[in-house]
C-alpha angles and dihedrals in degrees: 000000000000092000091051091049092048092049090049091054091049092050090049090049088055091048094051093045091049089054101041109015131252101279118128091235094057101040119044132173088248091057092051095043093051094051092044091052096240133116122260087241090058090049091056091046088062101035131034092217145335094282092051089055092047091050090051090050090051090051091048089057092045091051095049097047095031094059091054095043093048095050091045093048095047092045092070125076097205121065093227092052090046092053092048093048093049094045091051090053090051093051093047090050093050090053096043096045106026096166095055089039092057091049090054099043108023113023104031092087091063099036099096139278096289094052091045092054091050090048090054090053092053093047089051091054091049091050091052091052091051093044089064085078087074087080088068095050122099112274108265093022098072110136118235121247091262088070090060089048089053091050091053090050092048094050092048091049091054092047092046092053092049093048091051095047116100115241093000121173127250116305089226087071086072094056100099094043093049093048088050091053091051099047101039098088093045108034101026138240095297095059091041091055092049092051091055091075102031115109125243116261116262116269111264132199122246089253091056091049091051089051091051090050091051091052092046091056091051120088123236114297092005096296117187128238110241123231089244091055090048089054091051093050091047090051092053092045092051096042111031111197095032117153127231091263094048091049091049091052094049093045093047095241115146100184109078090196091059094051091048091054092045092050090049091054092049090049090051090052089053096244097117137020139191117256112227098183110123092348115150125208112279094016119135119269115273112209131199137169122264122221088262091051092049090051089051091052089055099043109032100056095243097154092049089048092053092049094047095037090233118130113234123226116264 
């Protein structure tokens, strides 16, 4: 009951902000409490102040759309397909839940310091997901991370303008143009032009997205993950930043050539990645799990497999 009441207040906060804006003079706790059908005392029992409630409403929107975008993104093997799947989920969410969508895209910049900091975290995560397209760029022409940050800003600016326009058309009409903006620096003008006219993927249920993710984490022809590979992934998950040698020692692999090849295959499958933060030239590799790899750790029974010495299916 309390969770339902709290969610109701957050949804009302989003509705009021979408109608009036996020300024403290136009949206008060009393306004939200009255529309939500609760007392002002109850509002303050759940939220320290107006900004805390607005931050919680922002996080509610992030959680709802983020779950769908993450599963859609991870359910595709190719970066371009992953970007398109995640973008489609975002556009569908903005149309299905316009109040929360406006809080995320339009009003979060003026919702207070705490919301703004949270917004910056989300934009950083989106930029990192887009920056993975640099692996597909021609060697020597890989855009820096700031390009991905600019792409995120450009996409949000387009969406913000459309959400603020009176009587605007469906956001899904923007799909091809937005994909083109995203892929241009990484895949080139030819791909960007083709994506302008390609239709959005059909809307899929959460169950279908989960099924796609399961297939994406499965090797060709239903290949199985070996016990040795499970040990390597567990070592990286337990000790982020471990080098090739440290991973080999923890996984019980003597041949350094074997562990290097294995790490390269896992990187190709998008399960692990090299950390470049603070890395100097000539320093050992520093490995960490990707979002896809972390999902695999949770869903494929790797830890149980390592303990029981039985390879899980992958």
